[in-house]
C-alpha positions in Angstrom: -0.9 -20.6 15.7 -3.8 -18.5 14.4 -1.7 -16.2 12.2 1.7 -16.1 10.5 1.7 -12.3 11.2 2.2 -10.1 14.2 -0.9 -9.8 16.3 -1.4 -6.0 15.7 -1.2 -6.6 11.9 -3.7 -9.5 12.0 -6.1 -7.6 14.3 -6.1 -4.5 12.1 -6.5 -6.7 8.9 -9.5 -8.4 10.5 -11.0 -5.0 11.3 -10.4 -3.8 7.6 -12.1 -6.9 6.3 -15.1 -6.7 8.6 -15.7 -2.9 8.1 -15.3 -3.0 4.4 -17.6 -6.0 4.2 -20.2 -4.0 6.1 -19.7 -1.0 3.8 -20.0 -3.2 0.7 -16.5 -2.1 -0.5 -13.9 -4.1 -2.4 -10.3 -3.1 -2.1 -7.1 -3.3 -4.1 -3.5 -2.8 -3.1 -0.4 -1.5 -5.0 2.6 -2.4 -2.9 6.2 -1.7 -3.4 8.4 -1.7 -0.2 5.9 -3.9 1.6 6.2 -6.6 -1.1 2.7 -7.9 -0.6 2.6 -7.8 3.2 -0.6 -5.9 3.3 -2.3 -8.3 0.9 -0.9 -11.2 3.0 -2.3 -9.7 6.2 -5.8 -9.4 4.6 -5.7 -13.0 3.2 -4.9 -14.3 6.7 -8.5 -13.4 7.5 -11.2 -15.9 6.8 -13.8 -14.2 4.5 -11.3 -11.8 3.0 -12.3 -12.9 -0.5 -15.5 -10.9 -0.1 -13.4 -7.7 0.3 -10.0 -8.1 -1.4 -10.2 -7.8 -5.1 -6.5 -7.9 -5.9 -3.0 -6.9 -4.9 -0.2 -5.6 -7.2 3.3 -6.1 -6.0 5.2 -3.5 -8.1 8.6 -3.5 -6.6 10.5 -2.2 -9.7 9.9 1.0 -11.6 9.2 -1.1 -14.6 6.4 -3.0 -12.8 4.9 0.3 -11.6 4.8 1.4 -15.2 3.7 -1.8 -16.8 1.1 -3.1 -14.3 -0.2 0.2 -12.9 0.4 2.6 -15.7 2.6 5.0 -13.7 4.2 7.4 -16.1 7.9 7.1 -16.5 8.0 10.9 -16.4 6.6 10.8 -12.9 9.2 8.3 -11.8 12.1 10.2 -13.5 11.0 13.6 -12.2 9.8 12.8 -8.7 11.1 9.3 -8.0 9.4 6.1 -7.0 9.2 7.2 -3.4 7.1 10.3 -3.9 3.5 11.5 -3.5 3.2 11.8 -7.2 4.2 8.1 -7.8 2.1 6.8 -4.9 -1.0 8.7 -6.2 -0.4 7.3 -9.7 0.0 3.8 -8.2 -3.3 4.0 -6.3 -5.1 5.4 -9.4 -3.6 2.6 -11.5 -4.7 -0.1 -9.0 -8.2 1.3 -9.0 -8.4 1.5 -12.8 -7.0 -2.0 -13.3 -9.3 -3.7 -10.7 -13.0 -4.0 -9.7 -12.2 -2.3 -6.4 -14.0 0.6 -4.8 -10.9 1.8 -3.0 -7.1 1.3 -3.6 -4.2 2.1 -1.4 -0.6 2.3 -2.5 2.7 2.1 -0.6 6.2 2.9 -1.8 9.2 3.5 0.3 12.8 2.9 1.5 12.8 0.0 3.9 16.6 -0.1 4.2 19.1 -0.8 5.4 20.5 0.7 2.2 18.9 3.0 -0.4 18.3 6.1 1.6 19.6 9.5 1.0 19.8 12.9 2.8 16.5 13.9 1.2 14.8 10.5 1.5 16.3 8.6 4.4 15.6 5.0 5.2 12.2 4.8 6.7 10.7 7.3 4.2 7.4 5.8 3.0 4.6 7.3 0.9 1.0 6.2 0.9 -2.0 7.1 -1.3 -5.7 6.2 -1.3 -7.9 6.5 -4.3 -11.7 6.0 -4.1 -13.7 5.2 -7.2 -15.9 8.2 -8.2 -14.0 10.6 -6.0 -11.3 13.0 -7.1 -10.0 13.7 -3.6 -6.2 13.3 -3.1 -5.4 11.4 0.0 -1.6 11.0 0.1 1.1 11.4 2.6 4.8 10.9 3.2 6.0 9.6 6.5 9.3 9.0 8.1 8.8 5.7 9.9 11.2 4.5 12.7 14.1 3.0 10.8 15.1 0.4 13.4 15.2 -2.4 10.9 13.9 -3.3 7.5 11.3 -5.6 9.1 10.1 -2.8 11.4 9.7 -0.3 8.5 7.7 -2.8 6.5 5.6 -3.7 9.5 4.8 0.0 10.3 4.1 0.7 6.7 1.6 -2.2 6.5 -0.2 -0.8 9.6 -0.5 2.6 8.0 -1.8 1.1 4.8 -4.4 -0.9 6.6 -5.6 2.2 8.5 -6.1 3.9 5.1 -8.3 1.1 4.0 -10.8 1.6 6.8 -14.1 3.1 5.6 
């Protein structure tokens, strides 16, 4: 067995490591609904220590606030599954690391927790790059077949966002 993870996740993680190594970039993750899955995918790759600075698993709102500095006003006003929260998470990961780029993920993996406005499968992503003020953030409704599938698809999107 070469990897604990699905082949598509391991292959994309290998590409992220290789391309960021070539670009001389260090990366950080701020994960909520993926629970460290993106960081785990990257650490499956030999040589990932040259690229991965750190990963924050901030599943609770308190963790988002304490570890990443996400304002409680953002969480109270927009919710943890929002562009505003994801952007603040990515910015916080960048500020609290030595990384050049940070990606954040927050969402509703299910099977419970969804609502009419934010159904199961709603996941938000953001990318922050040191020295750039550009906002790269998006909300996606991923196929909500199962909790595992939502988390798998979210991890793939996050890895894509880490490509230079």
